[in-house]
N, C-alpha and C positions, 0 to 999 in steps of 0.2 A: 454743652454734654450736660444732660441735664445728670447731679451725683446723685448716688444709688442711693437709697432708702435703707438705714439698718433699724437691729430690735427697738435701737433706743429711743429710736423715729417714732414708732410708733403707740400710740397711749397704751394705760391699760384697763383693761376690758372692766378691771374690780370683779370679779365671778364669785367673789365674797357672798355668805350665807349671812342676811344679821338678825339675830335676833334681840328688836330696841334699838340701845348704843354698840352692842359689843358682838363679838364674833362668838357663838355659841360652845363650847369645850367640850368633852363628852364628861361621863356621872365623875369623873373621879378625876377631874381635876386635866387631864393630858390633853395637850393640844393634836396628836396623832391617836387614828384610833388602832385598838390593838388587838390583834390576833390571837385567839385560842389555840393551844396549841395540838388537842381535836381533831380542829378544821385542817390546820399547816399537813397534820398526818393524812387525813383522807385526801386532801388535795396533791401530798405529792408521791398517792397513793404506797402509803411505808407500810409494811405488814406490824412493826413494834406498837408497844399503846402505850409509852413515853417516851418524851426525847431529852437523853440527860444532858446536864450544861456541865463543866470543869471550871473551877475556879480558883486564883491561883492569887496569893497574898503578897505580900513585902518578903513573907517570913518563907514561902516557896508553895507548891501547887497543895489545896485539900485535898487527903483521902476519900472525902465523900464529896460527891457529885449532888449536883440540883437534879430537879424535876423542872423542866420547859412547864413555867402556866400560863403565861402570853409573851404576844413580842410585837412590836412596833416597829420603826424605819430611827425612832430615836433611842430605845432603849429594851430591857426586857423584865421579866418578871418570871425568877423561881421556886423552888421548896427546896429546902435543905434542914432535916432535923438534925440536934444538935449543934449549930457550927456555932461562931463568934463573931459577924460580921457587926460592921459597924455602920452608923451609918458617916456620912462624908471620905470612907473607910475609901484608898486606892487601890481596883483588883485588877486582872486579866479575868475574861472569861470568851469560855471557845462551846463552840454547842452546833450539832453536822443538820443541816437546814436537807433532811435525804443524804445525797450525795456532795450536797456545798456547804464546805466547813464553811463558819463565822464565829472569827475570832478578833478578841477587841481588845481595848482597852476601857474602865469603864469605873464609874464614882459609884459609891452607894447612894440613894436616894432614898429609901425608908428601910427599916426592918419592924417584921410585927411578926410576933413566933420564928415560926419555921418560913415566912413568907418573905425573898431580899426585891427587893425594886434597885432596879440599874439603871444610868443613864448611861447610853457610850461615850465615849471622848477619843476624838479623831475617827472616828471609822471610815474605812481606805469606801469612793466613793460608789463602788462597783456592788460593793456589802450593803450601802446604801439603796443602788438602784434597782439589787437583788429583790430587797424585802417590801421595794413599790412595788417591782412588778409582783410579786406573791399577794398584796394585799388587793391588785387589780384583776387576777386571775379571778381571786374569792369572790372579788365581787361582780362581776360575769360571768363565775357559776352560778347566783345565784340569780340571776335575768332568765 
């Protein structure tokens, strides 16, 4: 009886696009392409003009909410005036993507004025899948 092939027995197709010797990264050195909030609002047929981001630090929730600038499967960027968030700070973030909540722990990766970039820490697999599906829908709607 022949051994049934598994996925591990199938060689990789290596479908990456190469520029010279290295993979091309996005303009700002991200490995995942971001989606700007206006595109997400349009795709989710939301009447809102902005999507708000709730932030909590070790001291508790911040009173002011941020405004989502962009998002991808690895993190997001939001703007929030008057914050005191610092690079490498551990926080919890929450944002409603249409009717679907995304809540996860994150690390602040950069702060420039009112803008804050965060990277998710151990996001739920279903959240990562949803963000990937959202991006796929964005691309397919442009075809």
